[in-house]
DRENDO-174215 format. One record per residue (C-alpha): residue number from 1; residue in one letter; x, y, z. Coordinates in steps of 0.5 Angstrom, whole numbers. Example, Ala and Ser with C-alpha at 12.3 -4.5 7.8 and 13.67 -1.06 7.14 Angstrom:
<pts>
<pt num="1" residuo="a" east="25" north="-9" up="16"/>
<pt num="2" residuo="s" east="27" north="-2" up="14"/>
</pts>
This chain:
<pts>
<pt num="1" residuo="m" east="212" north="133" up="207"/>
<pt num="2" residuo="s" east="213" north="126" up="204"/>
<pt num="3" residuo="a" east="214" north="124" up="197"/>
<pt num="4" residuo="a" east="209" north="119" up="197"/>
<pt num="5" residuo="a" east="203" north="123" up="201"/>
<pt num="6" residuo="n" east="205" north="128" up="195"/>
<pt num="7" residuo="t" east="202" north="124" up="190"/>
<pt num="8" residuo="s" east="194" north="125" up="193"/>
<pt num="9" residuo="t" east="196" north="133" up="195"/>
<pt num="10" residuo="r" east="191" north="137" up="195"/>
<pt num="11" residuo="d" east="193" north="144" up="195"/>
<pt num="12" residuo="f" east="197" north="147" up="190"/>
<pt num="13" residuo="v" east="201" north="153" up="190"/>
<pt num="14" residuo="l" east="203" north="158" up="185"/>
<pt num="15" residuo="g" east="209" north="161" up="185"/>
<pt num="16" residuo="l" east="216" north="161" up="189"/>
<pt num="17" residuo="g" east="217" north="168" up="191"/>
<pt num="18" residuo="a" east="217" north="171" up="198"/>
<pt num="19" residuo="t" east="208" north="170" up="198"/>
<pt num="20" residuo="g" east="210" north="163" up="195"/>
<pt num="21" residuo="l" east="215" north="161" up="201"/>
<pt num="22" residuo="s" east="211" north="164" up="207"/>
<pt num="23" residuo="i" east="205" north="160" up="204"/>
<pt num="24" residuo="a" east="210" north="153" up="204"/>
<pt num="25" residuo="r" east="212" north="155" up="211"/>
<pt num="26" residuo="y" east="204" north="156" up="213"/>
<pt num="27" residuo="l" east="203" north="148" up="209"/>
<pt num="28" residuo="q" east="209" north="145" up="213"/>
<pt num="29" residuo="r" east="206" north="148" up="220"/>
<pt num="30" residuo="n" east="201" north="145" up="219"/>
<pt num="31" residuo="e" east="202" north="139" up="216"/>
<pt num="32" residuo="l" east="199" north="140" up="210"/>
<pt num="33" residuo="d" east="202" north="137" up="203"/>
<pt num="34" residuo="a" east="202" north="141" up="197"/>
<pt num="35" residuo="t" east="205" north="141" up="190"/>
<pt num="36" residuo="f" east="209" north="147" up="188"/>
<pt num="37" residuo="f" east="210" north="151" up="181"/>
<pt num="38" residuo="d" east="214" north="156" up="179"/>
<pt num="39" residuo="t" east="213" north="159" up="171"/>
<pt num="40" residuo="r" east="221" north="160" up="171"/>
<pt num="41" residuo="d" east="225" north="155" up="170"/>
<pt num="42" residuo="e" east="231" north="157" up="175"/>
<pt num="43" residuo="p" east="226" north="161" up="180"/>
<pt num="44" residuo="p" east="230" north="164" up="185"/>
<pt num="45" residuo="g" east="226" north="161" up="191"/>
<pt num="46" residuo="i" east="227" north="154" up="189"/>
<pt num="47" residuo="d" east="234" north="153" up="194"/>
<pt num="48" residuo="a" east="229" north="156" up="200"/>
<pt num="49" residuo="l" east="223" north="152" up="198"/>
<pt num="50" residuo="r" east="228" north="144" up="199"/>
<pt num="51" residuo="e" east="230" north="148" up="206"/>
<pt num="52" residuo="i" east="222" north="149" up="207"/>
<pt num="53" residuo="c" east="219" north="142" up="204"/>
<pt num="54" residuo="p" east="225" north="138" up="202"/>
<pt num="55" residuo="d" east="221" north="133" up="199"/>
<pt num="56" residuo="a" east="216" north="137" up="196"/>
<pt num="57" residuo="k" east="214" north="136" up="189"/>
<pt num="58" residuo="v" east="216" north="142" up="185"/>
<pt num="59" residuo="l" east="214" north="143" up="178"/>
<pt num="60" residuo="l" east="218" north="148" up="174"/>
<pt num="61" residuo="g" east="216" north="153" up="167"/>
<pt num="62" residuo="k" east="209" north="148" up="164"/>
<pt num="63" residuo="a" east="206" north="144" up="168"/>
<pt num="64" residuo="k" east="198" north="141" up="167"/>
<pt num="65" residuo="l" east="194" north="141" up="173"/>
<pt num="66" residuo="p" east="194" north="135" up="177"/>
<pt num="67" residuo="g" east="187" north="132" up="178"/>
<pt num="68" residuo="s" east="188" north="130" up="185"/>
<pt num="69" residuo="v" east="188" north="138" up="186"/>
<pt num="70" residuo="k" east="183" north="140" up="190"/>
<pt num="71" residuo="r" east="185" north="147" up="192"/>
<pt num="72" residuo="i" east="190" north="152" up="188"/>
<pt num="73" residuo="i" east="194" north="157" up="193"/>
<pt num="74" residuo="a" east="196" north="163" up="188"/>
<pt num="75" residuo="s" east="202" north="167" up="189"/>
<pt num="76" residuo="p" east="200" north="175" up="186"/>
<pt num="77" residuo="g" east="204" north="175" up="181"/>
<pt num="78" residuo="i" east="201" north="170" up="178"/>
<pt num="79" residuo="a" east="196" north="173" up="172"/>
<pt num="80" residuo="d" east="188" north="170" up="172"/>
<pt num="81" residuo="s" east="189" north="169" up="166"/>
<pt num="82" residuo="h" east="194" north="164" up="167"/>
<pt num="83" residuo="p" east="193" north="156" up="164"/>
<pt num="84" residuo="l" east="193" north="153" up="170"/>
<pt num="85" residuo="l" east="189" north="158" up="173"/>
<pt num="86" residuo="a" east="184" north="157" up="167"/>
<pt num="87" residuo="d" east="184" north="150" up="168"/>
<pt num="88" residuo="a" east="182" north="151" up="175"/>
<pt num="89" residuo="r" east="175" north="154" up="174"/>
<pt num="90" residuo="k" east="173" north="150" up="168"/>
<pt num="91" residuo="a" east="174" north="144" up="173"/>
<pt num="92" residuo="n" east="171" north="148" up="179"/>
<pt num="93" residuo="v" east="178" north="148" up="184"/>
<pt num="94" residuo="e" east="178" north="153" up="189"/>
<pt num="95" residuo="v" east="183" north="158" up="188"/>
<pt num="96" residuo="v" east="185" north="163" up="194"/>
<pt num="97" residuo="s" east="190" north="168" up="196"/>
<pt num="98" residuo="d" east="194" north="167" up="201"/>
<pt num="99" residuo="i" east="190" north="173" up="205"/>
<pt num="100" residuo="e" east="184" north="169" up="205"/>
<pt num="101" residuo="l" east="188" north="163" up="209"/>
<pt num="102" residuo="f" east="190" north="169" up="213"/>
<pt num="103" residuo="a" east="183" north="171" up="215"/>
<pt num="104" residuo="r" east="181" north="164" up="216"/>
<pt num="105" residuo="e" east="186" north="163" up="221"/>
<pt num="106" residuo="a" east="188" north="169" up="225"/>
<pt num="107" residuo="r" east="185" north="169" up="232"/>
<pt num="108" residuo="a" east="186" north="178" up="232"/>
<pt num="109" residuo="p" east="183" north="184" up="229"/>
<pt num="110" residuo="f" east="186" north="186" up="223"/>
<pt num="111" residuo="l" east="185" north="192" up="219"/>
<pt num="112" residuo="a" east="186" north="192" up="212"/>
<pt num="113" residuo="v" east="188" north="198" up="207"/>
<pt num="114" residuo="t" east="188" north="199" up="199"/>
<pt num="115" residuo="g" east="189" north="203" up="195"/>
<pt num="116" residuo="s" east="193" north="205" up="188"/>
<pt num="117" residuo="n" east="197" north="210" up="191"/>
<pt num="118" residuo="g" east="199" north="212" up="199"/>
<pt num="119" residuo="k" east="197" north="204" up="202"/>
<pt num="120" residuo="s" east="204" north="203" up="204"/>
<pt num="121" residuo="t" east="205" north="209" up="207"/>
<pt num="122" residuo="v" east="199" north="208" up="211"/>
<pt num="123" residuo="t" east="199" north="202" up="212"/>
<pt num="124" residuo="t" east="206" north="205" up="216"/>
<pt num="125" residuo="l" east="202" north="210" up="220"/>
<pt num="126" residuo="l" east="198" north="205" up="223"/>
<pt num="127" residuo="y" east="203" north="201" up="225"/>
<pt num="128" residuo="h" east="206" north="207" up="229"/>
<pt num="129" residuo="m" east="200" north="209" up="231"/>
<pt num="130" residuo="f" east="198" north="203" up="235"/>
<pt num="131" residuo="t" east="205" north="202" up="237"/>
<pt num="132" residuo="a" east="205" north="209" up="240"/>
<pt num="133" residuo="a" east="198" north="207" up="244"/>
<pt num="134" residuo="g" east="202" north="202" up="248"/>
<pt num="135" residuo="m" east="198" north="196" up="243"/>
<pt num="136" residuo="q" east="202" north="190" up="240"/>
<pt num="137" residuo="v" east="201" north="190" up="233"/>
<pt num="138" residuo="y" east="205" north="187" up="227"/>
<pt num="139" residuo="a" east="204" north="191" up="220"/>
<pt num="140" residuo="g" east="205" north="186" up="213"/>
<pt num="141" residuo="g" east="201" north="183" up="207"/>
<pt num="142" residuo="n" east="204" north="186" up="201"/>
<pt num="143" residuo="l" east="208" north="190" up="205"/>
<pt num="144" residuo="g" east="215" north="187" up="208"/>
<pt num="145" residuo="e" east="212" north="180" up="212"/>
<pt num="146" residuo="p" east="208" north="176" up="208"/>
<pt num="147" residuo="a" east="202" north="176" up="212"/>
<pt num="148" residuo="l" east="201" north="168" up="213"/>
<pt num="149" residuo="d" east="208" north="169" up="217"/>
<pt num="150" residuo="l" east="205" north="174" up="221"/>
<pt num="151" residuo="l" east="201" north="167" up="223"/>
<pt num="152" residuo="d" east="208" north="165" up="227"/>
<pt num="153" residuo="k" east="209" north="170" up="232"/>
<pt num="154" residuo="e" east="206" north="171" up="238"/>
<pt num="155" residuo="l" east="199" north="174" up="238"/>
<pt num="156" residuo="p" east="198" north="181" up="237"/>
<pt num="157" residuo="d" east="193" north="186" up="239"/>
<pt num="158" residuo="i" east="192" north="187" up="232"/>
<pt num="159" residuo="y" east="194" north="187" up="225"/>
<pt num="160" residuo="v" east="195" north="192" up="219"/>
<pt num="161" residuo="l" east="195" north="189" up="213"/>
<pt num="162" residuo="e" east="197" north="192" up="206"/>
<pt num="163" residuo="l" east="193" north="189" up="201"/>
<pt num="164" residuo="s" east="194" north="189" up="193"/>
<pt num="165" residuo="s" east="189" north="189" up="188"/>
<pt num="166" residuo="f" east="191" north="181" up="187"/>
<pt num="167" residuo="q" east="191" north="178" up="193"/>
<pt num="168" residuo="l" east="183" north="182" up="194"/>
<pt num="169" residuo="q" east="181" north="179" up="187"/>
<pt num="170" residuo="r" east="182" north="171" up="190"/>
<pt num="171" residuo="t" east="180" north="172" up="198"/>
<pt num="172" residuo="q" east="173" north="169" up="199"/>
<pt num="173" residuo="a" east="172" north="173" up="206"/>
<pt num="174" residuo="l" east="176" north="179" up="209"/>
<pt num="175" residuo="p" east="171" north="180" up="215"/>
<pt num="176" residuo="a" east="177" north="187" up="218"/>
<pt num="177" residuo="e" east="176" north="191" up="223"/>
<pt num="178" residuo="v" east="177" north="197" up="219"/>
<pt num="179" residuo="s" east="177" north="197" up="211"/>
<pt num="180" residuo="i" east="181" north="202" up="208"/>
<pt num="181" residuo="l" east="181" north="204" up="200"/>
<pt num="182" residuo="l" east="185" north="210" up="199"/>
<pt num="183" residuo="n" east="184" north="212" up="192"/>
<pt num="184" residuo="i" east="183" north="208" up="185"/>
<pt num="185" residuo="s" east="187" north="210" up="179"/>
<pt num="186" residuo="p" east="187" north="205" up="173"/>
<pt num="187" residuo="d" east="193" north="201" up="174"/>
<pt num="188" residuo="h" east="196" north="194" up="173"/>
<pt num="189" residuo="l" east="192" north="192" up="167"/>
<pt num="190" residuo="d" east="196" north="188" up="165"/>
<pt num="191" residuo="w" east="195" north="183" up="171"/>
<pt num="192" residuo="h" east="187" north="185" up="171"/>
<pt num="193" residuo="s" east="182" north="183" up="164"/>
<pt num="194" residuo="t" east="179" north="190" up="165"/>
<pt num="195" residuo="e" east="179" north="197" up="168"/>
<pt num="196" residuo="d" east="173" north="195" up="172"/>
<pt num="197" residuo="e" east="175" north="189" up="175"/>
<pt num="198" residuo="y" east="181" north="193" up="177"/>
<pt num="199" residuo="r" east="175" north="198" up="180"/>
<pt num="200" residuo="r" east="172" north="192" up="183"/>
<pt num="201" residuo="s" east="177" north="188" up="186"/>
<pt num="202" residuo="k" east="179" north="194" up="190"/>
<pt num="203" residuo="y" east="172" north="196" up="193"/>
<pt num="204" residuo="r" east="172" north="189" up="195"/>
<pt num="205" residuo="v" east="174" north="190" up="201"/>
<pt num="206" residuo="y" east="169" north="193" up="205"/>
<pt num="207" residuo="r" east="164" north="187" up="203"/>
<pt num="208" residuo="e" east="165" north="183" up="210"/>
<pt num="209" residuo="a" east="168" north="189" up="214"/>
<pt num="210" residuo="k" east="167" north="191" up="221"/>
<pt num="211" residuo="a" east="168" north="199" up="219"/>
<pt num="212" residuo="a" east="170" north="203" up="212"/>
<pt num="213" residuo="v" east="175" north="209" up="211"/>
<pt num="214" residuo="f" east="173" north="212" up="204"/>
<pt num="215" residuo="n" east="175" north="217" up="200"/>
<pt num="216" residuo="r" east="170" north="223" up="199"/>
<pt num="217" residuo="a" east="173" north="224" up="192"/>
<pt num="218" residuo="d" east="171" north="219" up="189"/>
<pt num="219" residuo="n" east="164" north="218" up="188"/>
<pt num="220" residuo="s" east="163" north="211" up="188"/>
<pt num="221" residuo="a" east="166" north="209" up="194"/>
<pt num="222" residuo="k" east="159" north="211" up="198"/>
<pt num="223" residuo="k" east="155" north="205" up="195"/>
<pt num="224" residuo="y" east="159" north="200" up="196"/>
<pt num="225" residuo="v" east="160" north="203" up="205"/>
<pt num="226" residuo="k" east="153" north="204" up="205"/>
<pt num="227" residuo="h" east="152" north="197" up="208"/>
<pt num="228" residuo="l" east="156" north="198" up="214"/>
<pt num="229" residuo="k" east="153" north="201" up="220"/>
<pt num="230" residuo="k" east="160" north="205" up="221"/>
<pt num="231" residuo="s" east="164" north="209" up="216"/>
<pt num="232" residuo="v" east="167" north="216" up="216"/>
<pt num="233" residuo="s" east="170" north="220" up="210"/>
<pt num="234" residuo="f" east="177" north="224" up="208"/>
<pt num="235" residuo="g" east="178" north="228" up="204"/>
<pt num="236" residuo="l" east="183" north="235" up="202"/>
<pt num="237" residuo="d" east="176" north="238" up="202"/>
<pt num="238" residuo="v" east="172" north="242" up="208"/>
<pt num="239" residuo="p" east="170" north="236" up="213"/>
<pt num="240" residuo="k" east="163" north="235" up="215"/>
<pt num="241" residuo="t" east="161" north="233" up="223"/>
<pt num="242" residuo="g" east="166" north="226" up="224"/>
<pt num="243" residuo="h" east="169" north="226" up="218"/>
<pt num="244" residuo="y" east="177" north="228" up="217"/>
<pt num="245" residuo="g" east="180" north="234" up="211"/>
<pt num="246" residuo="l" east="182" north="240" up="211"/>
<pt num="247" residuo="r" east="180" north="247" up="215"/>
<pt num="248" residuo="e" east="184" north="254" up="213"/>
<pt num="249" residuo="e" east="185" north="259" up="219"/>
<pt num="250" residuo="d" east="189" north="265" up="220"/>
<pt num="251" residuo="g" east="192" north="264" up="213"/>
<pt num="252" residuo="d" east="195" north="256" up="216"/>
<pt num="253" residuo="m" east="192" north="250" up="214"/>
<pt num="254" residuo="f" east="190" north="244" up="219"/>
<pt num="255" residuo="l" east="188" north="237" up="218"/>
<pt num="256" residuo="a" east="181" north="237" up="222"/>
<pt num="257" residuo="r" east="175" north="233" up="224"/>
<pt num="258" residuo="g" east="169" north="236" up="223"/>
<pt num="259" residuo="e" east="170" north="242" up="225"/>
<pt num="260" residuo="t" east="175" north="241" up="230"/>
<pt num="261" residuo="l" east="183" north="243" up="228"/>
<pt num="262" residuo="l" east="187" north="237" up="229"/>
<pt num="263" residuo="l" east="194" north="240" up="226"/>
<pt num="264" residuo="s" east="197" north="245" up="222"/>
<pt num="265" residuo="t" east="200" north="242" up="216"/>
<pt num="266" residuo="k" east="206" north="245" up="216"/>
<pt num="267" residuo="d" east="208" north="241" up="223"/>
<pt num="268" residuo="l" east="205" north="235" up="218"/>
<pt num="269" residuo="a" east="213" north="230" up="218"/>
<pt num="270" residuo="l" east="211" north="228" up="212"/>
<pt num="271" residuo="f" east="211" north="232" up="205"/>
<pt num="272" residuo="g" east="206" north="234" up="200"/>
<pt num="273" residuo="q" east="198" north="235" up="199"/>
<pt num="274" residuo="h" east="196" north="227" up="198"/>
<pt num="275" residuo="n" east="201" north="225" up="204"/>
<pt num="276" residuo="q" east="196" north="231" up="207"/>
<pt num="277" residuo="a" east="190" north="225" up="205"/>
<pt num="278" residuo="n" east="194" north="220" up="208"/>
<pt num="279" residuo="a" east="195" north="222" up="214"/>
<pt num="280" residuo="l" east="187" north="224" up="214"/>
<pt num="281" residuo="a" east="186" north="217" up="212"/>
<pt num="282" residuo="a" east="190" north="214" up="217"/>
<pt num="283" residuo="l" east="187" north="218" up="223"/>
<pt num="284" residuo="a" east="180" north="216" up="221"/>
<pt num="285" residuo="a" east="182" north="209" up="221"/>
<pt num="286" residuo="g" east="185" north="209" up="228"/>
<pt num="287" residuo="e" east="179" north="213" up="230"/>
<pt num="288" residuo="l" east="175" north="207" up="228"/>
<pt num="289" residuo="a" east="180" north="202" up="231"/>
<pt num="290" residuo="g" east="180" north="206" up="237"/>
<pt num="291" residuo="l" east="186" north="210" up="239"/>
<pt num="292" residuo="e" east="186" north="216" up="242"/>
<pt num="293" residuo="m" east="187" north="223" up="238"/>
<pt num="294" residuo="p" east="194" north="225" up="242"/>
<pt num="295" residuo="a" east="197" north="218" up="240"/>
<pt num="296" residuo="m" east="196" north="219" up="233"/>
<pt num="297" residuo="l" east="198" north="226" up="232"/>
<pt num="298" residuo="q" east="205" north="225" up="235"/>
<pt num="299" residuo="v" east="206" north="220" up="230"/>
<pt num="300" residuo="l" east="204" north="224" up="225"/>
<pt num="301" residuo="c" east="209" north="230" up="227"/>
<pt num="302" residuo="e" east="214" north="225" up="228"/>
<pt num="303" residuo="f" east="214" north="219" up="221"/>
<pt num="304" residuo="p" east="218" north="222" up="216"/>
<pt num="305" residuo="g" east="215" north="217" up="211"/>
<pt num="306" residuo="l" east="218" north="211" up="208"/>
<pt num="307" residuo="p" east="224" north="211" up="203"/>
<pt num="308" residuo="h" east="222" north="213" up="196"/>
<pt num="309" residuo="r" east="215" north="216" up="197"/>
<pt num="310" residuo="m" east="216" north="223" up="198"/>
<pt num="311" residuo="q" east="222" north="223" up="200"/>
<pt num="312" residuo="f" east="226" north="229" up="203"/>
<pt num="313" residuo="v" east="233" north="229" up="201"/>
<pt num="314" residuo="d" east="236" north="235" up="201"/>
<pt num="315" residuo="r" east="236" north="243" up="200"/>
<pt num="316" residuo="v" east="242" north="245" up="196"/>
<pt num="317" residuo="s" east="242" north="252" up="193"/>
<pt num="318" residuo="a" east="236" north="254" up="195"/>
<pt num="319" residuo="v" east="232" north="248" up="191"/>
<pt num="320" residuo="n" east="228" north="243" up="195"/>
<pt num="321" residuo="y" east="230" north="236" up="192"/>
<pt num="322" residuo="v" east="224" north="230" up="193"/>
<pt num="323" residuo="n" east="225" north="223" up="191"/>
<pt num="324" residuo="d" east="219" north="220" up="189"/>
<pt num="325" residuo="s" east="222" north="214" up="186"/>
<pt num="326" residuo="k" east="215" north="209" up="188"/>
<pt num="327" residuo="a" east="212" north="213" up="183"/>
<pt num="328" residuo="t" east="212" north="208" up="178"/>
<pt num="329" residuo="n" east="205" north="210" up="174"/>
<pt num="330" residuo="v" east="203" north="216" up="171"/>
<pt num="331" residuo="a" east="197" north="216" up="177"/>
<pt num="332" residuo="a" east="202" north="217" up="182"/>
<pt num="333" residuo="a" east="206" north="222" up="179"/>
<pt num="334" residuo="v" east="201" north="226" up="178"/>
<pt num="335" residuo="a" east="199" north="225" up="185"/>
<pt num="336" residuo="s" east="206" north="227" up="188"/>
<pt num="337" residuo="i" east="206" north="233" up="182"/>
<pt num="338" residuo="e" east="200" north="236" up="184"/>
<pt num="339" residuo="s" east="202" north="235" up="192"/>
<pt num="340" residuo="v" east="208" north="240" up="191"/>
<pt num="341" residuo="d" east="208" north="247" up="192"/>
<pt num="342" residuo="g" east="210" north="252" up="188"/>
<pt num="343" residuo="m" east="215" north="250" up="181"/>
<pt num="344" residuo="i" east="218" north="244" up="180"/>
<pt num="345" residuo="v" east="223" north="242" up="175"/>
<pt num="346" residuo="l" east="221" north="234" up="174"/>
<pt num="347" residuo="v" east="225" north="228" up="173"/>
<pt num="348" residuo="a" east="221" north="223" up="170"/>
<pt num="349" residuo="g" east="222" north="216" up="165"/>
<pt num="350" residuo="g" east="223" north="209" up="164"/>
<pt num="351" residuo="v" east="219" north="203" up="163"/>
<pt num="352" residuo="g" east="212" north="206" up="162"/>
<pt num="353" residuo="k" east="208" north="200" up="161"/>
<pt num="354" residuo="g" east="204" north="203" up="155"/>
<pt num="355" residuo="a" east="201" north="208" up="159"/>
<pt num="356" residuo="d" east="198" north="214" up="157"/>
<pt num="357" residuo="f" east="203" north="220" up="159"/>
<pt num="358" residuo="s" east="197" north="226" up="157"/>
<pt num="359" residuo="t" east="195" north="227" up="165"/>
<pt num="360" residuo="i" east="202" north="229" up="166"/>
<pt num="361" residuo="a" east="202" north="235" up="162"/>
<pt num="362" residuo="a" east="195" north="237" up="165"/>
<pt num="363" residuo="a" east="199" north="236" up="172"/>
<pt num="364" residuo="v" east="204" north="240" up="170"/>
<pt num="365" residuo="e" east="201" north="246" up="167"/>
<pt num="366" residuo="n" east="203" north="252" up="170"/>
<pt num="367" residuo="k" east="208" north="249" up="175"/>
<pt num="368" residuo="l" east="213" north="246" up="171"/>
<pt num="369" residuo="r" east="219" north="250" up="170"/>
<pt num="370" residuo="a" east="222" north="245" up="166"/>
<pt num="371" residuo="a" east="223" north="236" up="165"/>
<pt num="372" residuo="v" east="229" north="232" up="164"/>
<pt num="373" residuo="l" east="227" north="226" up="162"/>
<pt num="374" residuo="l" east="232" north="220" up="161"/>
<pt num="375" residuo="g" east="231" north="212" up="160"/>
<pt num="376" residuo="e" east="227" north="208" up="155"/>
<pt num="377" residuo="d" east="220" north="212" up="155"/>
<pt num="378" residuo="a" east="222" north="219" up="155"/>
<pt num="379" residuo="e" east="221" north="220" up="148"/>
<pt num="380" residuo="k" east="214" north="218" up="150"/>
<pt num="381" residuo="i" east="213" north="223" up="155"/>
<pt num="382" residuo="s" east="217" north="228" up="151"/>
<pt num="383" residuo="a" east="211" north="227" up="146"/>
<pt num="384" residuo="a" east="206" north="230" up="152"/>
<pt num="385" residuo="l" east="210" north="235" up="155"/>
<pt num="386" residuo="d" east="212" north="239" up="148"/>
<pt num="387" residuo="t" east="207" north="244" up="148"/>
<pt num="388" residuo="v" east="208" north="245" up="156"/>
<pt num="389" residuo="r" east="215" north="247" up="158"/>
<pt num="390" residuo="p" east="222" north="245" up="155"/>
<pt num="391" residuo="v" east="224" north="238" up="156"/>
<pt num="392" residuo="y" east="230" north="236" up="156"/>
<pt num="393" residuo="f" east="234" north="229" up="156"/>
<pt num="394" residuo="a" east="239" north="226" up="160"/>
<pt num="395" residuo="r" east="244" north="219" up="159"/>
<pt num="396" residuo="d" east="244" north="217" up="167"/>
<pt num="397" residuo="m" east="241" north="219" up="173"/>
<pt num="398" residuo="d" east="247" north="223" up="175"/>
<pt num="399" residuo="d" east="247" north="227" up="168"/>
<pt num="400" residuo="a" east="239" north="228" up="170"/>
<pt num="401" residuo="v" east="240" north="231" up="177"/>
<pt num="402" residuo="q" east="246" north="235" up="175"/>
<pt num="403" residuo="q" east="241" north="238" up="168"/>
<pt num="404" residuo="a" east="235" north="239" up="174"/>
<pt num="405" residuo="s" east="240" north="244" up="178"/>
<pt num="406" residuo="q" east="242" north="248" up="173"/>
<pt num="407" residuo="f" east="234" north="250" up="171"/>
<pt num="408" residuo="a" east="232" north="249" up="179"/>
<pt num="409" residuo="e" east="231" north="257" up="181"/>
<pt num="410" residuo="s" east="231" north="259" up="189"/>
<pt num="411" residuo="d" east="225" north="255" up="192"/>
<pt num="412" residuo="d" east="223" north="251" up="187"/>
<pt num="413" residuo="t" east="223" north="243" up="187"/>
<pt num="414" residuo="v" east="226" north="238" up="184"/>
<pt num="415" residuo="l" east="221" north="233" up="184"/>
<pt num="416" residuo="l" east="224" north="225" up="181"/>
<pt num="417" residuo="a" east="217" north="223" up="180"/>
<pt num="418" residuo="p" east="218" north="218" up="174"/>
<pt num="419" residuo="a" east="211" north="215" up="172"/>
<pt num="420" residuo="c" east="215" north="209" up="170"/>
<pt num="421" residuo="a" east="218" north="202" up="172"/>
<pt num="422" residuo="s" east="225" north="203" up="172"/>
<pt num="423" residuo="l" east="228" north="196" up="169"/>
<pt num="424" residuo="d" east="231" north="199" up="164"/>
<pt num="425" residuo="q" east="237" north="202" up="167"/>
<pt num="426" residuo="f" east="236" north="200" up="175"/>
<pt num="427" residuo="s" east="235" north="193" up="178"/>
<pt num="428" residuo="n" east="228" north="196" up="182"/>
<pt num="429" residuo="y" east="225" north="203" up="184"/>
<pt num="430" residuo="e" east="229" north="203" up="190"/>
<pt num="431" residuo="a" east="236" north="202" up="187"/>
<pt num="432" residuo="r" east="232" north="208" up="183"/>
<pt num="433" residuo="g" east="231" north="213" up="188"/>
<pt num="434" residuo="d" east="238" north="211" up="191"/>
<pt num="435" residuo="a" east="242" north="213" up="185"/>
<pt num="436" residuo="f" east="237" north="220" up="185"/>
<pt num="437" residuo="a" east="239" north="222" up="193"/>
<pt num="438" residuo="n" east="246" north="220" up="191"/>
<pt num="439" residuo="a" east="247" north="225" up="186"/>
<pt num="440" residuo="v" east="243" north="230" up="190"/>
<pt num="441" residuo="l" east="248" north="229" up="195"/>
<pt num="442" residuo="g" east="254" north="230" up="190"/>
<pt num="443" residuo="l" east="252" north="237" up="188"/>
<pt num="444" residuo="r" east="255" north="239" up="195"/>
<pt num="445" residuo="q" east="261" north="237" up="193"/>
</pts>
């Protein structure tokens, strides 16, 4: 890119995170000039951008929208309320996501996976299912590699994309081979102007899809897929013919397609009831994409789940320890709690982002042995749990696990489901989960 060319640039890239840098690589490959902007005075991606586009014009901190701009490519982290995007809307400047650019250029079919919770697990399950079927598949988007970087690889048989509500809201056309919406619960209300806007952005995944997978428990989902010729539902209830759910036989619970029993939940490598729902959604999507059942079921027997997402850590003194540090919001924590059979000792806390913790109290009723809380909003969670069971406070994760081990009884589960972000005490949710796992391993010493 030349400095001269930048004086009449048509593209304006907002954000220098992983997505912004993938946009830079995409523009460089296509010999397109752009101006790059980041709200931070010293963004961590600036050196990488200089390597990708040595002559690119970069604006930092605060800036006005150049009059020559014809299109803004916005990274997911930049909220629609940002002044530059407000100015763009007034000037009728096109605002798109990286997923919009991907959809325009992809030469292989793709699956689109979204939902408030579980989308990374389902995306990864589908990746392994396609691989087990002998197909060349790439997975990315909101998980792993940015979508635009996938276009720089050898053409695959299929892509599987995990998509956030931010990406979906700014994507104009998304002709997915199969679109999957797992669930919707209030989240990211610091980005979306209203909960209704957040919900609409999720349902948007179905608009141009060729086929759809939807959750039967979502009463609104069915109307968003009725225009499609093919749609399959999943749920934790008994399924009708052609749909996916759970059936009980001889005291055992099975994943089922209609009346056909597919796999005992005891043979599912994933831990927890909500992962049974994730497995059913993946089976429904795989069927619509043409996969054979044996290969898909083999993956379900072998794939133990992603780190920090209902990850079984260890069984110590007849107590199970499960790491769901990725449960960074209340809805995810509730799903974690509800997915565990038997009594639990809950380890929770962190930065609550103004969340209402009352639904946690309802979820743990009659199954909470004790709660051990830590972090910035521990007191708020304690207030919500005050009438349920005893609550204790910990100074750090080691202390929390030590206390939890004392309260847990035989066959209980000590569950890390924070319901909060981690940044008050840890660099990210992964570091928090690692601290929990290390503390559990320390119980054996």
